[in-house]
PAKEVO-635506 format. One line per field, with one value per residue (C-alpha): residue in three letters; residue number from 1; z, x, y. Coordinates in Angstrom, 3 decimals. Each point is the difference from the previous one (the first is absolute). Example, Ala and Ser with C-alpha at 12.3 -4.5 7.8 and 13.67 -1.06 7.14 Angstrom:
BEGIN
aa Ala; Ser
i 1; 2
c3 7.800; -0.660
c1 12.300; 1.370
c2 -4.500; 3.440
This chain:
BEGIN
aa Met; Gln; Val; Pro; Leu; Arg; Arg; Thr; Pro; Phe; Arg; His; Leu; Leu; Arg; Leu; Val; Leu; Leu; Leu; Pro; Leu; Ala; Ala; Cys; Val; Ala; Gln; Ala; Pro; Pro; Ala; Tyr; Thr; Val; Pro; Ala; Tyr; Gln; Thr; Pro; Ala; Ala; Ala; Leu; Pro; Glu; Val; Ala; Arg; Thr; Arg; Val; Gly; Leu; Leu; Leu; Pro; Leu; Ser; Gly; Ala; Asn; Arg; Pro; Leu; Gly; Gln; Ala; Met; Leu; Asn; Ala; Ala; Gln; Leu; Ala; Leu; Phe; Asp; Arg; Ala; Asp; Pro; Gly; Ile; Glu; Phe; Leu; Pro; Arg; Asp; Thr; Gly; Ser; Thr; Ala; Ala; Gly; Ala; Ala; Gln; Ala; Ala; Gln; Ser; Ala; Leu; Gly; Glu; Gly; Ala; Arg; Ala; Leu; Ala; Gly; Pro; Leu; Thr; Leu; Ala; Glu; Thr; Gly; Ala; Val; Ala; Ala; Pro; Ala; Arg; Ala; Ala; Gly; Ala; Pro; Val; Met; Ala; Phe; Thr; Ser; Asp; Ala; Ala; Gln; Ala; Gly; Asn; Gly; Val; Trp; Val; Leu; Gly; Thr; Thr; Pro; Ala; Glu; Gln; Ala; Glu; Arg; Val; Ala; Ala; Ala; Ala; Ala; Glu; Ala; Gly; Ala; Arg; Arg; Phe; Gly; Leu; Ile; Ala; Pro; Asp; Asp; Ala; Phe; Gly; Arg; Arg; Leu; Ala; Ala; Ala; Leu; Arg; Thr; Arg; Leu; Pro; Ala; Leu; Gly; Leu; Pro; Ala; Pro; Leu; Val; Val; Leu; Gln; Ala; Arg; Leu; Gly; Asp; Ser; Ala; Ser; Ala; Ala; Arg; Asp; Leu; Ile; Ala; Gln; Ala; Gly; Pro; Asp; Gly; Leu; Asp; Ala; Val; Leu; Leu; Gly; Leu; Ser; Gly; Glu; Arg; Ala; Lys; Ala; Ala; Ala; Gln; Val; Leu; Ala; Thr; Ala; Gln; Pro; Ala; Lys; Pro; Arg; Leu; Leu; Gly; Thr; Val; Leu; Trp; Ala; Gln; Asp; Pro; Val; Val; Ala; Gln; Glu; Pro; Ala; Leu; Ala; Asp; Ala; Trp; Phe; Pro; Gly; Pro; Asp; Pro; Ala; Thr; Arg; Ala; Ala; Phe; Asp; Gln; Arg; Tyr; Gln; Ser; Ala; Phe; Gly; Glu; Arg; Pro; Pro; Arg; Leu; Ala; Gly; Val; Ala; Tyr; Asp; Ala; Ala; Ala; Leu; Ala; Ser; Arg; Ala; Ala; Arg; Gly; Gly; Met; Ala; Pro; Ile; Gly; Glu; Ala; Met; Leu; Gly; Ala; Asp; Gly; Pro; Val; Arg; Leu; Glu; Pro; Asp; Gly; Leu; Ala; Gln; His; Gly; Leu; Ala; Ile; Phe; Ser; Val; Asp; Pro; Ser; Gly; Glu; Pro; Arg; Leu; Val; Gln; Pro; Ala; Pro; Ile; Pro; Gly; Ala; Ser
i 1; 2; 3; 4; 5; 6; 7; 8; 9; 10; 11; 12; 13; 14; 15; 16; 17; 18; 19; 20; 21; 22; 23; 24; 25; 26; 27; 28; 29; 30; 31; 32; 33; 34; 35; 36; 37; 38; 39; 40; 41; 42; 43; 44; 45; 46; 47; 48; 49; 50; 51; 52; 53; 54; 55; 56; 57; 58; 59; 60; 61; 62; 63; 64; 65; 66; 67; 68; 69; 70; 71; 72; 73; 74; 75; 76; 77; 78; 79; 80; 81; 82; 83; 84; 85; 86; 87; 88; 89; 90; 91; 92; 93; 94; 95; 96; 97; 98; 99; 100; 101; 102; 103; 104; 105; 106; 107; 108; 109; 110; 111; 112; 113; 114; 115; 116; 117; 118; 119; 120; 121; 122; 123; 124; 125; 126; 127; 128; 129; 130; 131; 132; 133; 134; 135; 136; 137; 138; 139; 140; 141; 142; 143; 144; 145; 146; 147; 148; 149; 150; 151; 152; 153; 154; 155; 156; 157; 158; 159; 160; 161; 162; 163; 164; 165; 166; 167; 168; 169; 170; 171; 172; 173; 174; 175; 176; 177; 178; 179; 180; 181; 182; 183; 184; 185; 186; 187; 188; 189; 190; 191; 192; 193; 194; 195; 196; 197; 198; 199; 200; 201; 202; 203; 204; 205; 206; 207; 208; 209; 210; 211; 212; 213; 214; 215; 216; 217; 218; 219; 220; 221; 222; 223; 224; 225; 226; 227; 228; 229; 230; 231; 232; 233; 234; 235; 236; 237; 238; 239; 240; 241; 242; 243; 244; 245; 246; 247; 248; 249; 250; 251; 252; 253; 254; 255; 256; 257; 258; 259; 260; 261; 262; 263; 264; 265; 266; 267; 268; 269; 270; 271; 272; 273; 274; 275; 276; 277; 278; 279; 280; 281; 282; 283; 284; 285; 286; 287; 288; 289; 290; 291; 292; 293; 294; 295; 296; 297; 298; 299; 300; 301; 302; 303; 304; 305; 306; 307; 308; 309; 310; 311; 312; 313; 314; 315; 316; 317; 318; 319; 320; 321; 322; 323; 324; 325; 326; 327; 328; 329; 330; 331; 332; 333; 334; 335; 336; 337; 338; 339; 340; 341; 342; 343; 344; 345; 346; 347; 348; 349; 350; 351; 352; 353; 354; 355; 356; 357; 358; 359; 360; 361; 362; 363; 364; 365; 366; 367; 368; 369; 370; 371; 372; 373; 374; 375; 376; 377; 378; 379; 380
c3 71.484; -2.375; -1.860; 0.270; -3.358; -0.788; -2.246; -3.247; -3.299; -0.766; 3.255; -0.203; -3.532; 0.999; 2.770; -2.236; -3.016; 1.728; 3.580; -0.396; -2.276; 1.950; 3.361; -1.456; -1.366; 3.206; 1.599; 3.231; 3.110; 1.512; -2.866; 0.589; -1.399; 0.196; -2.730; 0.254; 0.833; -2.662; -0.238; -1.876; -3.244; -0.279; -3.151; -0.656; -2.421; -3.197; -0.014; -1.875; -0.879; 1.786; -0.647; 3.234; 0.970; 3.156; 2.218; 2.072; 2.826; 3.543; 1.732; 3.473; 2.284; -0.062; -3.691; 0.322; -0.410; -3.233; -1.178; 0.709; -1.966; -2.902; 0.089; -0.104; -2.991; -1.809; 0.572; -1.418; -3.084; -0.550; 0.380; -2.463; -2.433; 0.262; -0.805; 1.863; -1.448; 2.339; 3.483; 2.471; 2.356; 2.833; 1.775; 2.978; -0.512; 3.649; -1.324; -0.391; -2.999; 1.269; 0.579; -3.484; -1.577; 1.939; -0.949; -3.682; 0.086; 1.692; -2.606; -2.921; 1.450; -0.104; -3.635; 0.018; -3.494; 1.023; 3.238; 1.314; 2.618; 2.124; 1.667; 0.327; -2.043; 2.213; -0.161; -3.783; -0.326; 1.987; -2.115; -3.410; -0.295; 0.745; -2.147; -2.954; 0.381; -0.184; -2.886; 2.087; -0.532; 3.172; 0.454; 2.999; 2.084; 0.501; -1.744; 0.010; -3.532; 1.112; -0.407; -3.235; -3.030; -0.945; 0.998; 2.904; -0.385; 2.497; 0.321; 2.405; -1.412; -0.252; 0.775; -3.642; -1.251; 2.319; -1.024; -3.702; 0.155; 1.998; -1.917; -3.335; 1.235; 1.134; -3.297; -1.879; 2.034; -1.073; 2.550; -1.497; 2.846; 2.695; 3.410; 2.530; 3.780; 1.419; 2.673; -0.850; 0.034; -2.500; -0.383; -0.635; -2.369; -2.071; -0.259; -1.206; -2.516; -1.400; -0.516; -1.571; -2.517; -0.604; -0.359; -2.832; -1.754; 0.096; -1.464; 3.334; 1.986; 2.676; 3.470; 2.815; 2.847; 3.727; 1.972; 3.744; 2.933; 0.821; 3.133; -1.313; -0.096; -2.997; 0.302; -0.450; -2.959; -1.592; 0.417; -1.638; -2.956; -0.421; 0.008; -2.679; -2.177; -0.030; -1.396; -2.562; 2.758; -0.467; -1.482; 2.039; 3.010; 0.942; 3.764; 0.890; 3.525; 2.113; 3.201; 1.799; -2.355; -3.056; 1.878; 0.909; -3.539; -1.490; 2.269; -1.211; -3.658; 0.286; 0.236; -3.066; -2.720; -2.641; 0.768; 2.216; -1.857; -0.336; 2.784; -0.751; 2.336; 0.170; 0.660; 3.738; -0.036; -0.561; 3.684; 1.542; 2.235; 0.415; -3.768; -0.325; 2.631; -1.042; -1.955; -1.790; -1.496; -1.233; -3.688; 0.045; -2.287; 0.832; -1.687; 1.360; -0.830; -2.190; 2.505; -1.592; -0.435; 3.538; 1.440; -1.825; 1.364; 3.541; -0.281; -1.261; 2.720; 2.765; -1.299; 0.044; 3.217; 2.119; 0.246; -2.116; -1.505; 0.757; -2.866; -0.678; -0.480; -3.504; -0.897; 1.209; -2.142; -3.103; 0.781; 0.504; -3.243; -2.019; 1.555; -0.856; -3.608; -0.134; 1.461; -2.378; -3.063; 0.684; -0.019; 1.453; -1.932; -1.093; -1.808; 0.769; 1.922; 2.838; 2.175; 3.514; 3.405; -0.418; -3.719; -3.153; 0.306; -2.564; 0.412; -1.811; -1.305; 2.447; 3.057; 0.843; 0.034; -1.702; 1.769; -1.294; 2.599; 0.325; 0.954; 3.017; 1.458; 3.729; 1.112; 3.273; 0.545; 0.665; -2.964; -2.958; -3.259; -3.200; -2.617; -2.573; -0.203; -0.026; -3.511; -1.263; 0.026; -3.489; -1.683; -2.674
c1 72.363; 2.848; -0.378; 3.122; 1.299; 2.518; 2.804; -0.997; 1.033; -3.631; -0.520; 3.341; -0.734; -3.510; 1.371; 2.552; -2.241; -3.274; 0.382; 2.856; -1.947; -3.189; 1.531; 1.620; -3.236; -2.062; -0.213; -1.832; 2.019; -0.367; -1.534; -3.379; 1.276; 3.081; 2.394; 2.662; 3.488; 2.682; 3.719; 1.339; 1.601; 3.744; -0.312; -2.633; -2.721; -0.153; -2.588; -3.170; -2.768; -3.046; -3.724; -1.978; -3.055; -2.014; -1.015; -3.067; -0.075; -1.399; 3.405; -1.279; -2.861; -1.896; 0.732; 3.749; 0.866; -2.002; 1.608; 3.465; -0.812; -1.256; 3.195; 1.995; -2.039; 0.603; 3.748; -0.202; -1.809; 2.780; 2.622; -1.829; -0.296; 3.768; -0.400; 2.511; -1.734; -3.023; -0.003; -2.812; -1.302; -1.830; -2.566; -2.196; -3.747; -0.827; -2.969; -2.095; -1.257; 1.628; 3.273; -0.130; -0.546; 2.940; 2.175; -0.854; 0.737; 3.339; 1.053; -1.231; 1.753; 3.268; -0.424; -1.920; -1.342; -2.319; -1.500; -0.454; -2.764; -1.807; -1.856; -3.699; -2.770; -0.180; 3.764; -0.033; -2.699; 2.126; 3.088; -1.701; -0.326; 3.634; 1.271; -2.148; 1.092; 3.626; -0.654; 1.212; -1.706; -1.243; 0.181; -2.321; -0.159; -3.776; -2.422; -2.810; -0.582; -1.712; 3.223; 1.168; 0.643; 1.546; 3.531; -0.863; 0.258; -1.564; 2.332; -1.991; -2.136; -3.487; -3.281; -1.043; 3.187; -0.480; -3.638; 0.771; 2.865; -1.725; -3.290; 1.810; 1.750; -3.314; -1.667; 2.854; -0.689; -3.653; -1.852; -2.849; -2.252; 1.784; -0.965; 1.678; -0.256; 1.944; -0.219; -1.985; 3.032; 2.461; 1.777; -3.197; -1.433; 3.186; -0.082; -3.606; 0.776; 2.915; -2.127; -2.804; 2.508; 2.157; -2.625; -1.992; 3.323; 0.513; -3.471; -1.449; -3.059; 0.378; 0.681; -2.490; 1.224; -0.695; 1.696; -0.349; 0.639; 3.697; -0.538; -3.115; -0.952; 1.808; -1.901; -3.244; 1.516; 0.894; -3.583; -1.254; 2.335; -1.171; -3.623; 0.788; 1.686; -3.108; -0.046; 2.737; 2.521; 3.395; 3.248; 2.330; -0.306; 2.579; 0.260; 1.330; 0.321; 2.716; 0.364; -3.137; -2.326; 1.416; -0.317; -3.666; -0.961; 1.880; -1.760; -3.414; 1.049; 1.224; -3.676; -1.096; -2.013; 0.257; 3.760; 2.506; 1.484; 3.724; 0.983; 2.336; 1.876; 2.422; 3.722; -0.780; -0.554; 3.691; 0.785; -3.372; 0.233; -3.791; -0.455; 2.790; -1.543; -3.663; -1.150; -2.752; 2.726; 2.222; 0.884; -1.315; 1.985; 1.596; 2.539; 3.437; 3.553; 2.226; 1.485; 3.416; 0.641; -1.107; 2.119; 3.051; -0.678; -0.414; 3.288; 1.932; -1.500; 0.816; 3.535; 0.544; -1.802; -0.100; -3.798; -3.022; -1.814; -3.642; -2.460; -0.138; 3.770; -0.601; -2.111; 2.785; 2.501; -2.172; -0.728; 3.676; 0.979; -2.762; 0.619; 3.703; -0.845; -2.414; 2.574; 2.748; -2.240; -1.892; -3.380; -1.730; 0.762; -3.619; -0.736; 3.368; -0.229; 2.535; 0.806; -0.800; 0.252; -3.356; 0.165; -0.499; -1.496; -0.855; -1.108; -3.188; -0.831; -2.921; 2.260; -0.513; 2.623; -0.879; 1.493; 0.562; -1.943; 0.230; -3.025; 0.218; -2.216; -0.651; 1.586; -0.685; 3.760; 0.016; 2.299; -1.902; 0.276; 0.887; -2.762; 1.078; 3.325; 0.133; -0.419; 2.029; -2.264; -0.823; 1.240; -2.335
c2 -85.782; -0.748; -3.284; -2.193; -1.171; -2.713; 1.089; -1.633; 1.588; 0.883; 1.850; 1.788; 1.183; 1.005; 2.198; 1.721; 0.534; 0.847; 1.093; 2.478; 2.391; -0.686; 0.944; 3.055; 1.455; -0.029; 3.393; -0.890; -0.762; -2.449; -2.009; -1.660; -3.270; -2.204; -1.062; -2.695; 1.240; -0.029; 0.612; 2.992; -1.199; 0.397; 2.099; 2.641; -1.022; 2.072; 2.757; -0.910; 2.426; -1.376; 0.295; 0.238; -2.040; 0.712; -2.925; 0.872; -2.543; -0.401; 0.148; 0.860; -1.036; -3.274; -0.652; 0.526; -3.737; -0.097; 3.226; -1.392; -3.156; 2.114; 2.044; -3.225; -1.203; 3.295; -0.399; -3.502; 1.317; 2.520; -2.720; -2.276; 2.907; 0.613; 3.695; 2.206; 3.056; -0.310; 1.527; -0.679; 2.670; -1.835; 2.158; -0.872; 0.441; -0.674; -2.049; 3.162; 1.945; 3.200; -1.831; -1.493; 3.415; 1.424; -2.984; 0.435; 3.731; -0.690; -2.557; 2.112; 3.045; -1.929; -0.932; -3.281; -0.676; -2.850; -1.328; -3.546; -0.178; 0.926; -2.870; 0.906; 1.578; 3.099; 0.513; -0.461; 2.650; 2.445; -0.697; 0.183; 3.793; 0.984; -2.878; 1.030; 3.609; -1.150; -2.390; -2.945; -3.394; -1.718; -3.777; -0.448; -3.177; 0.068; -2.384; 2.584; 1.233; 3.232; 2.016; -1.640; 2.180; 3.325; -0.936; -2.340; -3.790; -2.415; -2.994; -2.181; -2.803; 1.506; -1.803; 0.389; -1.627; -2.961; -0.519; 0.246; -2.484; -2.720; 0.373; -0.321; -3.152; -1.523; 0.918; -1.632; -3.161; 0.046; 2.150; 2.036; 1.155; 2.010; 1.300; 2.292; 0.285; 2.923; 2.704; 3.110; 2.282; 1.435; -3.347; -1.961; 2.582; -0.002; -3.781; 0.236; 2.739; -1.999; -3.124; 2.013; 1.349; -3.047; -2.730; 1.648; 0.654; -3.780; -0.557; -1.129; 1.147; 2.670; -1.430; -0.430; 2.209; -0.055; 2.759; -0.458; 2.288; -0.006; -2.104; -1.718; -3.664; -1.491; -3.291; 1.918; 1.854; -3.356; -1.219; 3.210; -0.575; -3.599; 1.211; 2.599; -2.625; -2.208; -3.549; 0.691; 0.693; 1.636; -1.241; 2.225; 2.310; 2.608; 0.514; 3.439; -1.342; -1.571; -1.975; -1.142; 1.877; -1.747; -3.303; 0.589; 0.987; -2.970; -2.477; 1.200; 0.097; -3.606; -1.013; 1.995; -1.738; -1.302; -0.075; 1.731; 3.001; 0.523; 2.379; 2.897; 2.344; 2.898; 0.401; 0.156; -3.746; -0.741; 0.500; -0.864; -3.100; -0.252; -0.217; -2.577; -2.287; 0.180; -3.115; 1.969; 2.234; -2.840; 0.523; 3.591; 2.317; 3.327; 2.325; 0.731; 1.053; -2.147; -2.491; -0.487; 3.711; 0.811; -2.806; 1.365; 3.496; -1.329; -1.883; 3.049; 2.186; -2.464; -0.441; 3.755; 0.974; -3.144; -0.366; -0.852; 2.989; 0.828; -0.331; 3.761; 0.196; -1.330; 3.033; 2.306; -1.897; 0.469; 3.647; 0.837; -1.728; 1.693; 3.419; -0.338; -0.799; 2.931; 2.398; -1.075; -0.118; 3.223; -1.748; -3.055; -3.230; -0.520; -3.246; -1.623; -3.274; -0.275; -3.000; 1.191; -1.642; -1.761; -0.720; 2.042; 3.491; 2.672; 3.614; 0.980; 3.506; 0.318; -0.136; -3.660; -2.728; -3.268; -3.018; -3.492; -2.005; -3.759; -2.119; -2.289; -2.695; -0.380; -3.260; -1.842; -0.252; 3.744; 0.650; 1.515; -1.942; 1.870; -0.281; 2.590; 1.866; 3.758; 1.443; 2.935; 3.102; 1.146; -3.175; -1.315
């Protein structure tokens, strides 16, 4: 459905600068997405040689609303970049690996020199081979590091990045003995691996780890961790849990001796009402996007498109901006910090993206309290 827009100067300029070349480059008919209408300018715009970037998005099926929001965010990134030499080629992945591979081949066949997307790990795996064959960098939306490297960058915030950031903040505040309770799955194992690497690098002992069955009893897991810690106890415990499971574990840990440890969480806590309302989790720390930068992005998006963006729209904004820089420069901008939708971000040589994550404290008011601002990745 077409999104109604008021005629503000920002929206009018956004239509003329972004949506005219975007609508012109889509070969499918009818398109699997909607773009705001615009009026034909009185005078023809001068011809500009454009570098093409493929956008691999779920523009049909159940994920179509998310795909549309990601397309909007990509348009906003192009507007903010103010580069008339970039042309986006939106392609529908259909939310499948086969669809993503076909979408990538279509965009690459029409001259795309870099790709933004796709959404999931499986889709990224299907896109990687044709992109590498074409020498086109891929800025994928996934947070799963399994596909990172060799021309593919994972732009989502990974479990390892979250664990490293919040553990470093707790260590800076004086924590020395750490524990972890997390599900026994890929997410939990990556949290554990990150702590086992990061803590010794900080001169601290390796963490005590309890990995429970995915739907297991987190209260029992907390009791197991307390037993492992013994009379010395723990200074901080990272909970790779959310909702009721985080609540149950926190209630047990509140009784730990000789003192309650500082509880730590993940980015999922930012929008978790159970966590916000649980007294045992009051003052617990968790990482999250830079609040001022994200608020500014949300405001620009709503001004342009008439609605608030979903959380993942920020990843699409960053991916589109980085893919555009890669296409224009002939290579990915490795090591260069960029201000993205959620704060500073920097591409690493190993295919990961390092984000500047702020640290928040759970507050009974329901509004997280900022503890530490987001650092610039790579800054000394």
